[in-house]
N, C-alpha and C positions, 0 to 999 in steps of 0.2 A: 535421466540427465549426463550427459558425455563427459563433461567439465568437473561431474565429482564424482562421475561412475558408480551413478544413483540410477534405481526403480522409484519414481514416485506417484502414489495416485491424483488425479486432476480431479476435481470437482469443476459442472457446469451448467449454467440456467441457460435454455435455449428459448425462444419461444417456440408454440407451441407448433404453430403454422411455418416455421421456419423454412419448409418444404416447398412449400405453396404459395410464399405470399408476394415471391419476388424480390422481396427487399433485398437489402445488404441492412446490416449490422454497427454500430460501436461494438467496439471491443471492451472491456474491464476485466482488465491481467490483475488479480486481488493473492496475495498471500495467506498462511493459515487458511486454507483453501476448506476443510473440514469445519471452518467453525461458521462458514456463510450460511448455510441453507436448512440443516435439520437440526435436530438436538440430540438424533439419537446418533450423529457423528461428530459431536460437535467436541472439542477436549474436555470441557468444565460442563457438558451437557445443556449448555443454552448456547441455539445461535442468533447468527442477525436474522433470522429470517426474509436473507435480502429479495425472497423468490415474493413473499406477500407485496413486499413495500414492491417493488417493481410493476406485477400485476395489477397493483391498487393505483399507480401513478400510468396504468397503460402509456409504457415503456417500451420503445421498440433497442432495443439489448440485449449482448452478448455475453455473462457475464464465466468467466473460467479463473479457478480457482485452483493454487499449488498445497497440494497438501504440505504442509511442516516435515522434519523429522522428529521422529516421538524417542530417537534411540541415546540416551542419555540426555547432554547439550549442545546436541548440534544442531539443534534450532539455534542457538545462540552464535554460534560458528557458521553457518549458512544464511543467518540472515543479519548477520555484524559484517560491514563493508570496509572495518578497517579493524586493526590490534587493539583487544581493548584486553582488560582484567574483572570480572567481576566479582569483587568480595565476600555475595552470598552463596554462590559455590563453589568461591575458592577455586578460582580455575583460570588461567587466561587463554585465549582465544588469537589464533593468530587473524582471522577476519574474512575469510570466504563469500563474502557476498558480493565481491568481483565477478567469480564463477556461477555465481545463481545467477547473476542478471544475464551473464553470457546464456543461460538455457533458456530465460526467459524470452532472450531476443533472437536469439540464432536458432533455437530449435523449437520452442512453444509457439513463438507469436506464427512462424514462419507454417506450422502441421493446422495451427486453427486456421488460419487464413486460402489455404490448401483446400480443406475438409468442409469449411463453413462457411454460408455467406455473411463472407464479414465488408466492413469498407475499412481499409489495407491503412490509408490516411497518417498520417502523424494528428491528425484535426480528429480523429476517432479513435484514435487509440489513449490509451489512457491506462493508469495503474492505481495501485490502492493498498494499507493494510495499520496495521495497527502494533501496536508496544514496538517489536522487533519488525514486524511488517510495516509498520510506519517510517520507521528511520527506513528502512527497504523504498520505501512509496520516495521518499527525499532523495536519498539517494540515487534512485535511477531518473528524478528531475531535474539533480546538477550535473548529472552525467554522459547522460542520457534523452535527452530534451529534445535532441530530433529523432525520438523511436517515440515518445510519450506527451499531450500537449498538457497534460492536466493531471497529477495525482492529489490522493486523499492520504490525510499525512495524518493520522488519527491516534493519539497520546503516545508519540514517537517515543524510543528509546534511544535520547540524546546523549544524558550527564553524563556514559564510559567516553562518549568520540566528543565530548565537544568542541577542541581543538582543530580535530578534522574538519567539523564539517566547516567550523568559522575561513578556513583554510583553504576548501573545497567551493563555500561560498563567494572565496574573495574573488577566485579565479577561472569560475564556472562561465561558458558561454551559451545564451541561452537564446531556441530561435523563439521568434516570434508570437506570440499568444500563450504563452506558458503560464498554466495558473496551477496556483495549488491552494485543497483544502487543508486547512491547518487545524487541530481543537488538538484541548485538553481538559483537565478537571481536576478544583480547584480539593478532591479530597482522595486523588491517588497519594499513594504513598511510597516507601522505600526510593530506589532511582528517581522515582518520580512525586520527588517530593516539588511541590507548585510552586515558590517563591524559585529556584535554579532552573524548572522546566517552563517557568515564563522568563524570565533572565536571557536562557539561550535559545528560543524561537521566538523572541520580538529581534534579538540581535539577527538573528538569518533571514528574516522577515524585512529587519531593516538593508542590509546587503544585498538580497536580493530583490527587492522593490529596487529600489536605485540602476537594477539592471533590467526595467519590466516586466519585473513578472506577477504580475497579478493574484491579489491572495482574498481568501473568505477566511478570517480567523472566527472561532468558535466555542470561545472561553465558557465551560459547562463549572457554576458557581455550586453545584452538587452532584459534580462531575467521578466515579470509580472508575476504576483502573479494571473492568469488564466485560465483557462479552454483553453482556445485561444492559452495561450505559449504550455501548457501541450501538447497540442495535435500534435503541434511542434516536440514532444520528440517520438512521438511513434517507427518511423525506425530506434530511438538507443537505446533506453533502449528494444525492439524488440531483437533487435540485440545482445544485453546482456545475455538475456533469449538463445538464442539458439546456440552463439559461443563463449560463457566465461565462 
């Protein structure tokens, strides 16, 4: 990651026959890549089991997940596109998410497109994440809709940067056929307190729908802020990517 002077593990899912199929594949880029596929890699020992979900649906898809930083609270800085303070960890963050996106767009995507049989078009380039990764996926759509046509914004970490998001939403320009899957749960806690998160998310939805952005909303009455619950959404957000 040249912009952050960091090396970072990349976790990938590639169809078994990708070398012989003659196909080109859409690509889903994701944050917190360690949590996507295998329980042994996952931060809290429960992954999203995305491989099983993709193969069960027999989908032609490449998934590219960037592992987050595990050093101190660097993840909050690298996955924060705006400055903010986190009172739980008693720390203020500069917000280096724009540099993380520089890596995704100018290093990671060109490398993947060069070395794997991708469809590099905007229509087949998607991005997603949960919590801070969900915030980053929203930011990617707000600022880089020329690159990403669809975003998965799952339990996004929006409260500390609420005003920045309203301003960005108001001034953002969107390319045609921009779409966002957005979900959050009623039983999330802390900074994801349900009433406030609902207020912020629905205001963002209102601002962006006025600009022609299509939304698929999934408000989960029993949803917690956890990999276990996010893994239960795989079928729904994969349907969104391929059918909406």
